Backbone bond lengths (Angstrom), bond angles and torsions (degrees), N, CA, C in turn:
res aa  C-N    CA-C-N  psi(-1)  N-CA   C-N-CA  omega(-1)  CA-C   N-CA-C  phi
1 M - - - 1.450 - - 1.527 108.77 -
2 L 1.311 117.00 134.34 1.457 121.34 -178.69 1.517 110.43 -79.57
3 S 1.318 115.70 137.44 1.459 119.18 176.93 1.521 109.35 -75.55
4 E 1.315 115.27 162.19 1.463 119.45 -179.69 1.520 111.71 -66.15
5 S 1.342 117.43 -24.83 1.460 120.08 -179.36 1.525 111.68 -76.41
6 F 1.327 117.04 -15.63 1.459 121.19 179.43 1.513 108.04 -93.48
7 Q 1.308 116.15 105.01 1.456 120.18 -176.34 1.520 110.13 -102.11
8 V 1.300 115.96 129.22 1.451 121.93 177.75 1.520 107.73 -107.83
9 P 1.345 117.16 120.44 1.463 118.30 178.58 1.524 110.06 -67.31
10 P 1.326 117.38 151.82 1.460 119.59 178.61 1.523 110.00 -60.02
11 F 1.300 115.69 136.82 1.463 120.28 -177.51 1.517 108.34 -137.72
12 Q 1.300 116.54 107.15 1.457 121.85 178.33 1.521 108.26 -89.96
13 F 1.322 117.04 116.50 1.458 119.37 -179.33 1.513 109.60 -88.98
14 T 1.304 115.25 125.46 1.456 121.28 176.66 1.516 108.13 -129.89
15 D 1.300 115.90 171.33 1.461 120.04 -178.20 1.523 113.70 -74.97
16 N 1.303 118.31 -15.80 1.461 119.46 -176.92 1.527 110.36 -131.09
17 L 1.316 115.09 80.41 1.464 120.91 178.04 1.518 109.86 -79.41
18 S 1.320 115.74 149.32 1.458 119.51 173.11 1.525 108.01 -69.62
19 N 1.312 116.82 163.08 1.466 120.53 178.72 1.519 111.40 -61.22
20 D 1.336 117.15 -37.01 1.466 120.39 178.64 1.529 111.13 -64.27
21 M 1.329 116.77 -43.08 1.465 120.16 178.96 1.528 111.03 -67.99
22 K 1.330 116.78 -37.39 1.464 120.43 177.28 1.525 109.79 -62.42
23 D 1.331 116.97 -45.23 1.465 121.16 178.58 1.524 110.94 -61.56
24 H 1.337 116.56 -43.82 1.467 121.33 179.50 1.529 110.37 -62.13
25 Y 1.308 116.83 -44.11 1.465 122.40 179.02 1.529 110.43 -61.28
26 Q 1.330 116.66 -44.57 1.460 120.16 -179.44 1.522 111.88 -65.92
27 V 1.323 117.67 -35.24 1.467 120.91 176.47 1.529 109.86 -64.06
28 L 1.326 117.48 -44.77 1.466 120.86 179.08 1.528 111.36 -62.79
29 I 1.314 116.71 -43.25 1.466 121.21 177.98 1.526 109.74 -62.52
30 A 1.329 117.14 -44.66 1.467 121.17 -178.91 1.523 111.08 -62.41
31 R 1.323 117.68 -44.12 1.469 120.72 179.41 1.526 110.90 -59.91
32 G 1.318 116.84 -41.68 1.459 120.37 177.74 1.519 111.88 -64.78
33 L 1.319 116.46 -41.81 1.457 121.25 179.01 1.525 110.68 -62.93
34 Y 1.345 117.07 -44.70 1.469 120.86 179.74 1.528 110.57 -65.46
35 A 1.323 116.85 -42.73 1.466 120.98 -178.30 1.528 111.34 -64.23
36 A 1.327 116.46 -34.42 1.464 120.68 -179.33 1.525 112.47 -83.55
37 G 1.327 116.38 -10.03 1.461 119.91 -179.11 1.519 113.13 71.72
38 L 1.323 116.93 26.30 1.461 120.81 179.40 1.525 110.27 -77.53
39 P 1.319 117.45 152.55 1.465 119.75 178.46 1.530 110.84 -70.84
40 F 1.322 115.69 155.78 1.463 120.46 179.99 1.529 111.45 -61.69
41 R 1.303 118.04 -25.83 1.466 122.09 -179.11 1.529 112.64 -84.86
42 A 1.316 117.86 8.15 1.471 121.48 -174.62 1.525 112.26 -53.75
43 F 1.311 118.29 -39.41 1.460 120.46 -177.02 1.523 112.38 -80.56
44 E 1.331 116.51 -2.17 1.456 120.22 173.88 1.529 111.17 -90.20
45 V 1.331 116.67 -10.27 1.467 121.17 177.19 1.527 107.45 -76.00
46 L 1.309 115.86 117.64 1.463 121.54 -172.13 1.525 112.97 -57.44
47 R 1.317 117.87 -39.84 1.470 120.22 -178.69 1.527 111.74 -65.92
48 L 1.324 117.15 -40.12 1.465 120.25 177.92 1.524 110.19 -68.54
49 L 1.316 116.34 -43.24 1.464 120.96 179.24 1.527 110.49 -60.03
50 K 1.319 116.71 -42.91 1.468 120.64 178.89 1.525 110.75 -63.46
51 A 1.330 117.12 -42.78 1.469 120.98 179.66 1.524 111.21 -63.57
52 L 1.329 117.23 -40.06 1.463 120.79 -179.61 1.525 112.28 -70.38
53 C 1.317 116.57 -32.58 1.465 120.09 -171.53 1.528 114.27 -101.88
54 I 1.315 117.81 -0.32 1.466 119.19 -174.99 1.534 112.35 -64.42
55 L 1.320 117.92 -36.30 1.466 120.24 179.74 1.522 112.73 -86.02
56 Q 1.324 116.25 -24.68 1.459 120.74 -179.32 1.531 108.18 -141.32
57 P 1.332 117.57 84.46 1.463 120.97 -175.06 1.528 114.58 -56.25
58 A 1.313 118.28 -31.27 1.463 120.52 -178.90 1.524 112.53 -68.93
59 M 1.334 116.90 -11.64 1.463 120.53 -178.64 1.527 111.96 -60.75
60 E 1.317 117.33 -30.19 1.459 121.29 -175.07 1.528 112.39 -54.48
61 E 1.316 117.32 -40.34 1.466 119.28 -177.79 1.531 112.98 -72.06
62 Y 1.325 117.76 -12.49 1.460 121.15 -179.65 1.526 113.35 -101.38
63 L 1.330 117.65 -9.52 1.460 119.85 178.14 1.524 109.58 -69.34
64 P 1.328 117.24 141.74 1.463 119.36 -179.94 1.528 111.29 -70.26
65 T 1.312 115.49 148.94 1.460 120.87 177.31 1.524 109.96 -80.12
66 R 1.319 115.52 166.49 1.465 120.23 176.30 1.531 109.84 -59.47
67 K 1.324 116.37 -39.66 1.469 120.47 179.91 1.530 110.95 -63.52
68 A 1.330 117.43 -42.48 1.471 120.80 178.77 1.523 110.81 -66.80
69 L 1.343 116.80 -40.62 1.468 120.77 -179.79 1.522 112.23 -65.43
70 S 1.326 116.65 -35.35 1.464 119.92 -178.08 1.520 112.15 -93.40
71 G 1.317 117.31 -3.76 1.456 121.51 -177.69 1.515 113.10 -116.89
72 R 1.328 115.66 -102.93 1.466 120.80 -171.32 1.530 113.29 -62.24
73 L 1.333 118.04 -38.96 1.466 119.73 -179.23 1.525 111.20 -69.47
74 L 1.329 116.91 -39.63 1.465 120.93 178.45 1.525 110.56 -66.61
75 T 1.314 117.12 -42.73 1.466 121.22 178.46 1.524 110.94 -62.29
76 A 1.324 116.79 -44.24 1.466 120.55 179.50 1.523 111.06 -63.94
77 E 1.332 117.36 -40.98 1.467 120.77 179.93 1.528 110.62 -68.40
78 Y 1.319 116.94 -39.75 1.468 120.89 176.72 1.529 109.86 -59.94
79 N 1.326 116.77 -47.91 1.465 120.98 -179.75 1.525 111.35 -62.32
80 R 1.332 117.43 -39.61 1.463 121.37 178.69 1.526 110.52 -64.40
81 E 1.322 116.92 -46.14 1.467 121.32 179.58 1.528 111.01 -65.59
82 M 1.327 116.89 -42.25 1.465 121.01 -179.90 1.524 110.45 -61.98
83 E 1.320 117.04 -42.30 1.464 121.10 178.39 1.525 110.74 -63.73
84 A 1.329 117.08 -40.84 1.469 120.59 179.15 1.525 110.85 -64.00
85 V 1.325 117.40 -43.04 1.468 121.18 179.51 1.525 110.38 -66.75
86 C 1.323 117.44 -47.02 1.473 120.86 -179.93 1.523 111.11 -61.84
87 S 1.322 116.59 -40.77 1.459 120.79 178.60 1.524 110.63 -61.77
88 R 1.315 115.71 -42.25 1.463 119.90 179.78 1.524 111.37 -68.06
89 L 1.326 116.94 -40.04 1.466 120.62 -179.06 1.529 111.84 -68.64
90 R 1.332 116.87 -31.78 1.469 120.19 178.51 1.521 111.45 -61.16
91 D 1.314 116.60 -30.17 1.461 121.61 -177.55 1.527 113.13 -85.90
92 E 1.319 117.65 -6.89 1.464 121.30 -178.31 1.527 110.27 -93.54
93 P 1.338 117.85 133.08 1.466 119.97 179.61 1.533 112.46 -71.85
94 T 1.327 117.56 -30.45 1.464 120.93 179.13 1.523 109.71 -139.39
95 V 1.315 114.41 156.60 1.455 121.07 177.73 1.519 107.67 -135.46
96 A 1.316 117.60 135.31 1.464 121.87 177.18 1.520 109.26 -115.35
97 L 1.326 115.57 132.07 1.457 121.25 175.46 1.517 108.03 -110.30
98 V 1.312 116.93 130.46 1.462 121.90 -179.51 1.516 108.04 -124.86
99 S 1.313 115.57 135.27 1.456 121.11 178.80 1.519 109.22 -128.24
100 D 1.299 116.24 138.95 1.459 121.11 178.72 1.520 108.41 -124.01
101 G 1.294 116.14 115.94 1.463 119.74 175.85 1.438 110.94 107.44
C-alpha cells in the first residue's frame, strides 16, 4: 500500500507515448526495479512480462531492456542519487562516519 507521502502523478497509458513520456515511464520502472532489488533481466521473465502486460498489452514495447536498465538508466539514477546526497551533505555542518567490523 502506498503511503500518503508517496505521490504518483496521473499517467494515462496509451499505445503511442511521446519519447519524453516513454523516458519518464522507463525511469519510474527502473527506480522501482532498483528499489526492489530485482535483477536487470526481470522483464525478460515471461510470467512477469505477461502479468505486467495483461491489462495493457502495448506496455511491452515501452518496458526498458536489460541493457537500458544496467546502462543509461542506472547511470542516470546513480547521478541523481549522488547529487541528492552531496546536496544534503553540503548543508550539514558536521558528518560522522561509523564502521562496525
